[in-house]
N, C-alpha and C positions, 0 to 999 in steps of 0.2 A: 274180488276185495270182500272182506268180511264188515257189516256191520260193527261200528264204533260203540261199546257199551260206556254208558255214562255211569260213575259212580263217584262215591266220596268214602275217601279213607278214615275219616274222623266218625260218621253214620252210616257204618254198611246196610241199615236197614234203607238208607235214601237211593234212589237212583234202581239200575239193572236194566233202564230203556234204551233202546237205540238211538243214537243220533239221528234224525232224520225221520222216526218213527219204527216200529213193527208194523209191518202188514199184517202178520198173527192176529193183529189188535186190532184193526181195523173192519169193521164189518158194514159198509154203508146199506148194501140190498138190505140186512138185518133192519137195522135202525132206523131207516125210510119206510118199512113194515110198519115198525112200532110208533112212529110217528103219527103215521096215518091209523093206525089201528086203534089206540088207545087216545088219541086229540091232543097230541103236544104239543105245547107252544115254551117250554121252559125246560133246562137240562143243565145239571151239575156234572161234570165230570172229573170224580174223583181219582188222585193220583195220574193225573190227565199227560206226565211225560212233557213235552214238548208243545203240548198243545192241539195237535193233529185233529182232534175229533171235536174239540169245540171249536176249534176254526169250520170244520166240515158241517157243524149244527146252524152253526151263526150264516154258513152260507144257504142253507134250508131255511133263512126268513122265523127263524128260532133265537130267543133270548138264551145265551147258552155261557157258562162261567166253568173255569177248570181250574181245581186247585191241586197243589204239587209241593211235596216238600225239600223239595232242591233245588237251591237257588241258580244251581246252572241251567235246569231246564228252564225254568222262570227265566233266568234273561237271557236264554236262545229260543223262546216261544217265539212259534208261528203267529201267534195272536196273543191277546192280554191276556194273562191267565195270574193269580194271586199265590203268594209264599203261604204255606200253612202247613204246620207241625200236629198232625193228627198225634202224636204222643202226648203231647201236651192239651190238646182239648179236642171236640168235635166241632166241626164244621158247620155251622146253623144256615141253611139258605133252602126254603122251601121251596120245590119246584115241583113240574109233571113227572119228568124221569132224573134219577139217577142212574149214570153209568161208572162202573169199576171193572176195568180192566187187567186182569194179571196183577193184581195191588194186594188182598188181602192176603195173601200169604207170606207176604214181606213184613208182616207188621205184628209183632209177636202178642201173643194172647193177654197180656198183662195188659194191655191196650184195647182190648175187643169191645168195650163198653161205650170207644171214642169214636171208633171205628162203625160202629152200631148205630150210633146216633147220628152219623153224618148219613149212614147210607138214607136211613128213614126219612130224610128230606123230600125224599121224593114219592108219590105216589102208586109210580112203577119203577120196578129197580132192575135193572139190566147188569148184571156181574159173571165172572167166571172165575177159576180157583185151582191152584195147585192142588194135587191129590197125595196122599199119604206118598213120602218116599221118590215124590218128583223132584229131579234134579235143578239148581236154577239159582240167581245169586240171591243171597238172604232169605232163602225160603224156611223161613222159620215156624210157620204155622199151614203146614199143608192137611187139609181137612179133604174128608167124604163130602159129598154135594148133601147128605141128611148133615152134617155140624150147620152148615149154614142155612137148609132148609128150618131148621129147629131153632136157630138163634133169632131169624128173620119171620117165621109163623110166628115167632112168642111176643113179636111186636105187634100183631093184629093184620099180618101181610098173609096172602095166601101166593102159592106155588100155582104160576098159570098151567091152566090143564093142558094150554097148547106148546107145554114149552119142548116137547121135542119135534113139534112144527118149526119151532124158533130156533131147534140146532140146526137141524135140515134146511132152512132155508140158510144159516150163514154155510152147512158145509157145501152150497152151489157158488159161492164166492169165489173168486181167483185164489187159491194158494191155500195152506193149511190156516184154520181159524181156531184160537182156543175156544171159542164159543161154540164150534161143533161138537167137543167134547166135554166142556166140564160148565156150560153157559147156566145161567137160570135167570128167570124174570120169574117176580112177584109183581105184586099188586095188591091196594089197600082197598077195602071196599067202601 
């Protein structure tokens, strides 16, 4: 049985996640390591789907919140999350860690400022991205890592020198993980 993709015919930029979550997005070993290493106590998951990662972080005892643009996902969330349309405005909630997994490629470049202003809520940013020509639902901003590095580092962040270690940790988890190939961790001094 294949997972059911959640979509919205009126807004193709919303959805694309799988009902019940996508194991390729879920990296608990990496997340626990980042929580310990960076002393994380609060998390914002940008484009959180049905909130599986938010639930995970809350179970660790952290203050965790998720934002999602598709009402179906918010209605079917496994834990309370907020409906937010990043194409209208950034979401502001300063936290220790922002997680954004397989979302940025779905947001048109004309809304990049809102996206970046949402990501920089965290003193640490953990994200993945689709690469040029990568197939997928509403992939409209597939970019090389250098694109995201340039945009986020221009806001006073540094790409972690241990980024390859973080990818290796992710690769040790069960099943394919997006972070193992395109993961990026940034921190602000």
